[in-house]
C-alpha atoms as a printed R data frame, in Angstrom:
    type eleno elety resid chain resno        x      y        z
1   ATOM     1    CA   UNK     A     1 -173.154 21.375 -108.077
2   ATOM     2    CA   UNK     A     2 -170.839 18.744 -109.523
3   ATOM     3    CA   UNK     A     3 -169.010 16.217 -107.342
4   ATOM     4    CA   UNK     A     4 -165.747 18.181 -107.370
5   ATOM     5    CA   UNK     A     5 -167.470 21.308 -106.062
6   ATOM     6    CA   UNK     A     6 -169.375 19.333 -103.431
7   ATOM     7    CA   UNK     A     7 -166.154 17.666 -102.256
8   ATOM     8    CA   UNK     A     8 -164.370 21.012 -101.995
9   ATOM     9    CA   UNK     A     9 -167.229 22.738 -100.184
10  ATOM    10    CA   UNK     A    10 -167.436 19.877  -97.699
11  ATOM    11    CA   UNK     A    11 -163.800 20.441  -96.745
12  ATOM    12    CA   UNK     A    12 -163.801 24.237  -97.088
13  ATOM    13    CA   UNK     A    13 -164.352 24.953  -93.341
14  ATOM    14    CA   UNK     A    14 -161.298 22.858  -92.457
15  ATOM    15    CA   UNK     A    15 -159.177 24.507  -95.154
16  ATOM    16    CA   UNK     A    16 -160.293 27.931  -93.958
17  ATOM    17    CA   UNK     A    17 -159.435 26.976  -90.370
18  ATOM    18    CA   UNK     A    18 -155.950 25.839  -91.373
19  ATOM    19    CA   UNK     A    19 -155.252 28.998  -93.358
20  ATOM    20    CA   UNK     A    20 -156.617 31.315  -90.648
21  ATOM    21    CA   UNK     A    21 -154.506 29.754  -87.931
22  ATOM    22    CA   UNK     A    22 -151.467 29.927  -90.169
23  ATOM    23    CA   UNK     A    23 -152.002 33.576  -91.097
24  ATOM    24    CA   UNK     A    24 -154.087 35.161  -88.338
25  ATOM    25    CA   UNK     A    25 -156.060 36.986  -91.018
26  ATOM    26    CA   UNK     A    26 -159.458 35.984  -92.376
27  ATOM    27    CA   UNK     A    27 -158.977 37.968  -95.568
28  ATOM    28    CA   UNK     A    28 -155.619 36.337  -96.313
29  ATOM    29    CA   UNK     A    29 -157.004 32.920  -95.378
30  ATOM    30    CA   UNK     A    30 -159.878 33.359  -97.825
31  ATOM    31    CA   UNK     A    31 -157.428 34.297 -100.578
32  ATOM    32    CA   UNK     A    32 -155.427 31.138  -99.898
33  ATOM    33    CA   UNK     A    33 -158.559 28.960  -99.982
34  ATOM    34    CA   UNK     A    34 -159.661 30.613 -103.223
35  ATOM    35    CA   UNK     A    35 -156.257 29.823 -104.725
36  ATOM    36    CA   UNK     A    36 -156.657 26.215 -103.571
37  ATOM    37    CA   UNK     A    37 -160.047 26.088 -105.265
38  ATOM    38    CA   UNK     A    38 -158.508 27.222 -108.569
39  ATOM    39    CA   UNK     A    39 -155.816 24.570 -108.325
40  ATOM    40    CA   UNK     A    40 -158.409 21.945 -107.362
41  ATOM    41    CA   UNK     A    41 -160.467 22.887 -110.409
42  ATOM    42    CA   UNK     A    42 -157.426 22.429 -112.654
43  ATOM    43    CA   UNK     A    43 -156.090 19.253 -110.983
44  ATOM    44    CA   UNK     A    44 -156.358 15.753 -112.409
45  ATOM    45    CA   UNK     A    45 -158.688 14.712 -109.604
46  ATOM    46    CA   UNK     A    46 -159.312 11.192 -110.900
47  ATOM    47    CA   UNK     A    47 -155.633 10.432 -110.359
48  ATOM    48    CA   UNK     A    48 -155.644 11.498 -106.697
49  ATOM    49    CA   UNK     A    49 -155.542  8.673 -104.174
50  ATOM    50    CA   UNK     A    50 -156.522 10.968 -101.296
51  ATOM    51    CA   UNK     A    51 -158.371 14.119 -102.447
52  ATOM    52    CA   UNK     A    52 -158.875 15.402  -98.892
53  ATOM    53    CA   UNK     A    53 -155.195 14.982  -98.147
54  ATOM    54    CA   UNK     A    54 -154.316 16.768 -101.383
55  ATOM    55    CA   UNK     A    55 -156.493 19.751 -100.459
56  ATOM    56    CA   UNK     A    56 -155.053 19.986  -96.945
57  ATOM    57    CA   UNK     A    57 -151.491 19.713  -98.256
58  ATOM    58    CA   UNK     A    58 -151.959 22.394 -100.916
59  ATOM    59    CA   UNK     A    59 -153.688 24.704  -98.433
60  ATOM    60    CA   UNK     A    60 -150.894 24.311  -95.902
61  ATOM    61    CA   UNK     A    61 -148.134 24.854  -98.453
62  ATOM    62    CA   UNK     A    62 -149.805 27.938  -99.912
63  ATOM    63    CA   UNK     A    63 -150.376 29.288  -96.404
64  ATOM    64    CA   UNK     A    64 -146.690 28.755  -95.596
65  ATOM    65    CA   UNK     A    65 -145.704 30.700  -98.724
66  ATOM    66    CA   UNK     A    66 -148.123 33.508  -97.849
67  ATOM    67    CA   UNK     A    67 -146.910 33.575  -94.249
68  ATOM    68    CA   UNK     A    68 -143.283 33.937  -95.372
69  ATOM    69    CA   UNK     A    69 -144.282 37.027  -97.311
70  ATOM    70    CA   UNK     A    70 -146.469 38.665  -94.665
71  ATOM    71    CA   UNK     A    71 -144.068 37.882  -91.821
72  ATOM    72    CA   UNK     A    72 -141.580 40.354  -93.291
73  ATOM    73    CA   UNK     A    73 -144.292 43.010  -93.467
74  ATOM    74    CA   UNK     A    74 -145.391 42.353  -89.888
75  ATOM    75    CA   UNK     A    75 -141.863 42.935  -88.621
76  ATOM    76    CA   UNK     A    76 -142.259 46.550  -89.806
77  ATOM    77    CA   UNK     A    77 -145.846 46.935  -88.545
78  ATOM    78    CA   UNK     A    78 -146.414 50.082  -86.470
79  ATOM    79    CA   UNK     A    79 -147.013 48.816  -82.915
80  ATOM    80    CA   UNK     A    80 -147.619 45.173  -82.056
81  ATOM    81    CA   UNK     A    81 -149.175 43.118  -84.818
82  ATOM    82    CA   UNK     A    82 -152.353 41.380  -83.625
83  ATOM    83    CA   UNK     A    83 -154.508 38.848  -85.491
84  ATOM    84    CA   UNK     A    84 -157.819 39.733  -87.068
85  ATOM    85    CA   UNK     A    85 -160.582 38.784  -84.596
86  ATOM    86    CA   UNK     A    86 -163.714 36.936  -85.597
87  ATOM    87    CA   UNK     A    87 -167.126 36.371  -84.098
88  ATOM    88    CA   UNK     A    88 -167.742 32.721  -83.322
89  ATOM    89    CA   UNK     A    89 -170.813 30.685  -82.459
90  ATOM    90    CA   UNK     A    90 -171.296 29.264  -78.982
91  ATOM    91    CA   UNK     A    91 -169.993 25.667  -78.766
92  ATOM    92    CA   UNK     A    92 -172.547 23.128  -77.608
93  ATOM    93    CA   UNK     A    93 -170.538 21.604  -74.758
94  ATOM    94    CA   UNK     A    94 -168.014 22.710  -72.093
95  ATOM    95    CA   UNK     A    95 -165.400 20.518  -73.757
96  ATOM    96    CA   UNK     A    96 -165.868 22.289  -77.093
97  ATOM    97    CA   UNK     A    97 -165.644 25.676  -75.357
98  ATOM    98    CA   UNK     A    98 -162.273 24.836  -73.831
99  ATOM    99    CA   UNK     A    99 -160.984 23.220  -77.012
100 ATOM   100    CA   UNK     A   100 -161.939 26.105  -79.274
101 ATOM   101    CA   UNK     A   101 -160.760 28.800  -76.893
102 ATOM   102    CA   UNK     A   102 -157.372 27.150  -76.566
103 ATOM   103    CA   UNK     A   103 -156.748 26.708  -80.279
104 ATOM   104    CA   UNK     A   104 -158.416 29.823  -81.659
105 ATOM   105    CA   UNK     A   105 -157.930 32.595  -79.117
106 ATOM   106    CA   UNK     A   106 -156.245 35.842  -80.092
107 ATOM   107    CA   UNK     A   107 -153.651 35.159  -77.399
108 ATOM   108    CA   UNK     A   108 -152.816 31.812  -79.007
109 ATOM   109    CA   UNK     A   109 -152.654 33.226  -82.542
110 ATOM   110    CA   UNK     A   110 -150.455 36.063  -81.308
111 ATOM   111    CA   UNK     A   111 -147.841 33.796  -79.726
112 ATOM   112    CA   UNK     A   112 -147.768 31.681  -82.889
113 ATOM   113    CA   UNK     A   113 -146.110 34.688  -84.533
114 ATOM   114    CA   UNK     A   114 -142.923 33.652  -82.714
115 ATOM   115    CA   UNK     A   115 -142.560 30.585  -84.926
116 ATOM   116    CA   UNK     A   116 -141.049 30.146  -88.359
117 ATOM   117    CA   UNK     A   117 -143.540 29.323  -91.152
118 ATOM   118    CA   UNK     A   118 -142.570 25.627  -91.203
119 ATOM   119    CA   UNK     A   119 -142.614 25.312  -87.412
120 ATOM   120    CA   UNK     A   120 -146.012 27.009  -87.241
121 ATOM   121    CA   UNK     A   121 -147.425 24.648  -89.851
122 ATOM   122    CA   UNK     A   122 -145.959 21.546  -88.201
123 ATOM   123    CA   UNK     A   123 -147.193 22.592  -84.760
124 ATOM   124    CA   UNK     A   124 -150.714 23.377  -85.981
125 ATOM   125    CA   UNK     A   125 -151.049 20.196  -88.010
126 ATOM   126    CA   UNK     A   126 -149.878 18.002  -85.166
127 ATOM   127    CA   UNK     A   127 -151.185 19.745  -82.042
128 ATOM   128    CA   UNK     A   128 -154.369 21.407  -83.298
129 ATOM   129    CA   UNK     A   129 -155.536 19.332  -86.254
130 ATOM   130    CA   UNK     A   130 -154.225 16.018  -84.863
131 ATOM   131    CA   UNK     A   131 -152.374 14.947  -88.011
132 ATOM   132    CA   UNK     A   132 -149.925 12.084  -87.659
133 ATOM   133    CA   UNK     A   133 -146.265 12.746  -88.338
134 ATOM   134    CA   UNK     A   134 -146.400 10.919  -91.664
135 ATOM   135    CA   UNK     A   135 -148.943 13.467  -92.921
136 ATOM   136    CA   UNK     A   136 -146.947 16.371  -91.490
137 ATOM   137    CA   UNK     A   137 -143.790 15.099  -93.182
138 ATOM   138    CA   UNK     A   138 -145.552 14.625  -96.517
139 ATOM   139    CA   UNK     A   139 -147.074 18.101  -96.388
140 ATOM   140    CA   UNK     A   140 -143.834 19.842  -95.465
141 ATOM   141    CA   UNK     A   141 -141.652 17.618  -97.663
142 ATOM   142    CA   UNK     A   142 -139.446 16.765  -94.690
143 ATOM   143    CA   UNK     A   143 -138.591 13.611  -92.794
144 ATOM   144    CA   UNK     A   144 -140.750 12.540  -89.861
145 ATOM   145    CA   UNK     A   145 -137.766 13.017  -87.563
146 ATOM   146    CA   UNK     A   146 -137.327 16.594  -88.749
147 ATOM   147    CA   UNK     A   147 -141.022 17.290  -88.217
148 ATOM   148    CA   UNK     A   148 -140.884 15.901  -84.698
149 ATOM   149    CA   UNK     A   149 -138.028 18.289  -83.978
150 ATOM   150    CA   UNK     A   150 -140.008 21.207  -85.426
151 ATOM   151    CA   UNK     A   151 -142.998 20.445  -83.210
152 ATOM   152    CA   UNK     A   152 -140.840 19.891  -80.134
153 ATOM   153    CA   UNK     A   153 -138.995 23.174  -80.589
154 ATOM   154    CA   UNK     A   154 -142.267 24.996  -81.261
155 ATOM   155    CA   UNK     A   155 -143.694 23.690  -77.979
156 ATOM   156    CA   UNK     A   156 -140.633 24.940  -76.151
157 ATOM   157    CA   UNK     A   157 -140.869 28.366  -77.789
158 ATOM   158    CA   UNK     A   158 -144.558 28.689  -76.994
159 ATOM   159    CA   UNK     A   159 -144.479 27.285  -73.477
160 ATOM   160    CA   UNK     A   160 -143.549 30.529  -71.737
161 ATOM   161    CA   UNK     A   161 -145.605 32.726  -74.028
162 ATOM   162    CA   UNK     A   162 -148.975 30.966  -73.858
163 ATOM   163    CA   UNK     A   163 -151.554 32.053  -71.240
164 ATOM   164    CA   UNK     A   164 -150.658 30.637  -67.834
165 ATOM   165    CA   UNK     A   165 -154.150 30.524  -66.370
166 ATOM   166    CA   UNK     A   166 -156.823 27.943  -67.152
167 ATOM   167    CA   UNK     A   167 -159.997 29.768  -66.153
168 ATOM   168    CA   UNK     A   168 -163.406 28.039  -66.464
169 ATOM   169    CA   UNK     A   169 -165.632 29.725  -69.086
170 ATOM   170    CA   UNK     A   170 -168.323 30.688  -66.560
171 ATOM   171    CA   UNK     A   171 -165.697 32.356  -64.343
172 ATOM   172    CA   UNK     A   172 -164.273 34.175  -67.348
173 ATOM   173    CA   UNK     A   173 -167.730 35.406  -68.340
174 ATOM   174    CA   UNK     A   174 -168.530 36.565  -64.811
175 ATOM   175    CA   UNK     A   175 -165.307 38.571  -64.583
176 ATOM   176    CA   UNK     A   176 -165.826 39.942  -68.081
177 ATOM   177    CA   UNK     A   177 -169.232 41.276  -67.068
178 ATOM   178    CA   UNK     A   178 -167.634 42.990  -64.091
179 ATOM   179    CA   UNK     A   179 -165.016 44.445  -66.409
180 ATOM   180    CA   UNK     A   180 -167.729 45.723  -68.773
181 ATOM   181    CA   UNK     A   181 -169.496 47.339  -65.806
182 ATOM   182    CA   UNK     A   182 -166.208 48.915  -64.778
183 ATOM   183    CA   UNK     A   183 -165.720 50.351  -68.262
184 ATOM   184    CA   UNK     A   184 -169.029 52.174  -68.091
185 ATOM   185    CA   UNK     A   185 -168.841 52.964  -64.376
186 ATOM   186    CA   UNK     A   186 -165.178 54.015  -64.551
187 ATOM   187    CA   UNK     A   187 -164.164 52.069  -61.420
188 ATOM   188    CA   UNK     A   188 -161.306 49.620  -62.024
189 ATOM   189    CA   UNK     A   189 -159.945 49.518  -58.486
190 ATOM   190    CA   UNK     A   190 -161.148 45.997  -57.706
191 ATOM   191    CA   UNK     A   191 -160.654 44.460  -61.110
192 ATOM   192    CA   UNK     A   192 -157.672 45.524  -63.194
193 ATOM   193    CA   UNK     A   193 -154.531 43.543  -62.623
194 ATOM   194    CA   UNK     A   194 -152.203 46.490  -63.099
195 ATOM   195    CA   UNK     A   195 -152.277 50.230  -62.634
196 ATOM   196    CA   UNK     A   196 -151.385 50.854  -66.276
197 ATOM   197    CA   UNK     A   197 -154.351 48.777  -67.505
198 ATOM   198    CA   UNK     A   198 -156.689 50.621  -65.173
199 ATOM   199    CA   UNK     A   199 -155.408 54.045  -66.185
200 ATOM   200    CA   UNK     A   200 -155.649 53.330  -69.916
201 ATOM   201    CA   UNK     A   201 -159.220 52.136  -69.735
202 ATOM   202    CA   UNK     A   202 -160.240 54.801  -67.279
203 ATOM   203    CA   UNK     A   203 -158.925 57.481  -69.654
204 ATOM   204    CA   UNK     A   204 -160.888 56.007  -72.562
205 ATOM   205    CA   UNK     A   205 -164.078 55.786  -70.510
206 ATOM   206    CA   UNK     A   206 -163.662 59.334  -69.262
207 ATOM   207    CA   UNK     A   207 -163.038 60.680  -72.750
208 ATOM   208    CA   UNK     A   208 -166.096 59.089  -74.359
209 ATOM   209    CA   UNK     A   209 -168.503 58.894  -71.387
210 ATOM   210    CA   UNK     A   210 -172.075 58.308  -72.600
211 ATOM   211    CA   UNK     A   211 -170.955 57.873  -76.217
212 ATOM   212    CA   UNK     A   212 -169.400 54.509  -75.353
213 ATOM   213    CA   UNK     A   213 -171.242 51.186  -75.376
214 ATOM   214    CA   UNK     A   214 -169.909 47.716  -74.495
215 ATOM   215    CA   UNK     A   215 -171.161 44.411  -75.871
216 ATOM   216    CA   UNK     A   216 -170.105 40.936  -74.683
217 ATOM   217    CA   UNK     A   217 -169.687 38.463  -77.555
218 ATOM   218    CA   UNK     A   218 -168.017 35.198  -78.493
219 ATOM   219    CA   UNK     A   219 -164.678 36.296  -79.917
220 ATOM   220    CA   UNK     A   220 -162.356 33.635  -81.320
221 ATOM   221    CA   UNK     A   221 -164.000 30.903  -79.297
222 ATOM   222    CA   UNK     A   222 -164.006 32.717  -75.966
223 ATOM   223    CA   UNK     A   223 -165.920 35.534  -74.328
224 ATOM   224    CA   UNK     A   224 -164.698 38.975  -75.356
225 ATOM   225    CA   UNK     A   225 -165.805 42.583  -75.600
226 ATOM   226    CA   UNK     A   226 -166.736 44.890  -78.433
227 ATOM   227    CA   UNK     A   227 -166.435 48.587  -77.678
228 ATOM   228    CA   UNK     A   228 -168.559 51.081  -79.634
229 ATOM   229    CA   UNK     A   229 -168.122 54.852  -79.687
230 ATOM   230    CA   UNK     A   230 -170.951 56.927  -81.133
231 ATOM   231    CA   UNK     A   231 -172.474 53.717  -82.468
232 ATOM   232    CA   UNK     A   232 -169.385 52.688  -84.451
233 ATOM   233    CA   UNK     A   233 -167.232 49.677  -83.584
234 ATOM   234    CA   UNK     A   234 -164.040 51.118  -82.072
235 ATOM   235    CA   UNK     A   235 -162.230 47.986  -80.841
236 ATOM   236    CA   UNK     A   236 -162.454 44.284  -80.060
237 ATOM   237    CA   UNK     A   237 -161.037 43.198  -76.705
238 ATOM   238    CA   UNK     A   238 -159.825 39.715  -75.785
239 ATOM   239    CA   UNK     A   239 -159.299 39.540  -72.032
240 ATOM   240    CA   UNK     A   240 -156.972 37.160  -70.187
241 ATOM   241    CA   UNK     A   241 -157.628 36.674  -66.478
242 ATOM   242    CA   UNK     A   242 -156.359 34.642  -63.549
243 ATOM   243    CA   UNK     A   243 -159.944 34.116  -62.422
244 ATOM   244    CA   UNK     A   244 -159.962 37.200  -60.212
245 ATOM   245    CA   UNK     A   245 -158.262 40.021  -62.093
246 ATOM   246    CA   UNK     A   246 -157.414 41.085  -65.620
247 ATOM   247    CA   UNK     A   247 -153.831 40.115  -66.434
248 ATOM   248    CA   UNK     A   248 -153.611 40.923  -70.154
249 ATOM   249    CA   UNK     A   249 -155.774 42.587  -72.800
250 ATOM   250    CA   UNK     A   250 -155.466 42.047  -76.546
251 ATOM   251    CA   UNK     A   251 -157.131 45.093  -78.076
252 ATOM   252    CA   UNK     A   252 -157.629 45.219  -81.827
253 ATOM   253    CA   UNK     A   253 -158.379 48.752  -83.056
254 ATOM   254    CA   UNK     A   254 -157.285 48.542  -86.681
255 ATOM   255    CA   UNK     A   255 -160.431 49.496  -88.665
256 ATOM   256    CA   UNK     A   256 -159.484 47.156  -91.503
257 ATOM   257    CA   UNK     A   257 -159.372 44.208  -89.107
258 ATOM   258    CA   UNK     A   258 -162.683 45.202  -87.521
259 ATOM   259    CA   UNK     A   259 -164.546 45.727  -90.781
260 ATOM   260    CA   UNK     A   260 -165.743 42.129  -91.067
261 ATOM   261    CA   UNK     A   261 -167.202 42.117  -87.540
262 ATOM   262    CA   UNK     A   262 -168.869 45.488  -88.143
263 ATOM   263    CA   UNK     A   263 -170.407 44.160  -91.368
264 ATOM   264    CA   UNK     A   264 -171.688 41.040  -89.587
265 ATOM   265    CA   UNK     A   265 -173.322 43.149  -86.898
266 ATOM   266    CA   UNK     A   266 -174.960 45.396  -89.499
267 ATOM   267    CA   UNK     A   267 -176.255 42.315  -91.285
């Protein structure tokens, strides 16, 4: 590979991470990164003072443009729009577990949908990717003061919507195992945080009985569940808890958004 390709591939994981957090869709993120690659290939790279900064800026701007377009579509989505889940590797330390779960969880990506494209980009660059305000301003073509306001307002908008409970990963995993046992044993009386949650999952378990299988996996940086019916992936479940009971479930059942996980498991 030539130097330009090596430089791009070195930064590709970061570009993919930026685009995925902006869009909540791996497929759309990959399309953005591919577009960045085409522009990188055509750019006068020798004239760039900061190639990494150029790649991040172009990725963010293209992701903003894509998000403007898809946001209109998502407003007309049947039911609640949820991000595309992804299988993730186990982090090597407790600190990495907490960091990744906080910035990558389906709950986090879902509440980001409340923000405008520019506010989402500013918030992610500053709060997740630790960019300074000069970089944020340059990327968004706004003043630093305006970017500070964007980030501040985004924090206020997200404050009430983000998960309220900080549960240690081992506690989360322990409760998730109990929840998985409840799914197969059909007893939610000591676990589900609300009657509606219990009834919904009880009905599903009763309907499928022995045809249903549950697998615990790393889903978007945290422990989650995959539910299989007759051997086929039926849904991916991200579970929020208060450490004792289930308080919210993000259940992705769209086959298109599960296709990548199903392909990974087959591979």
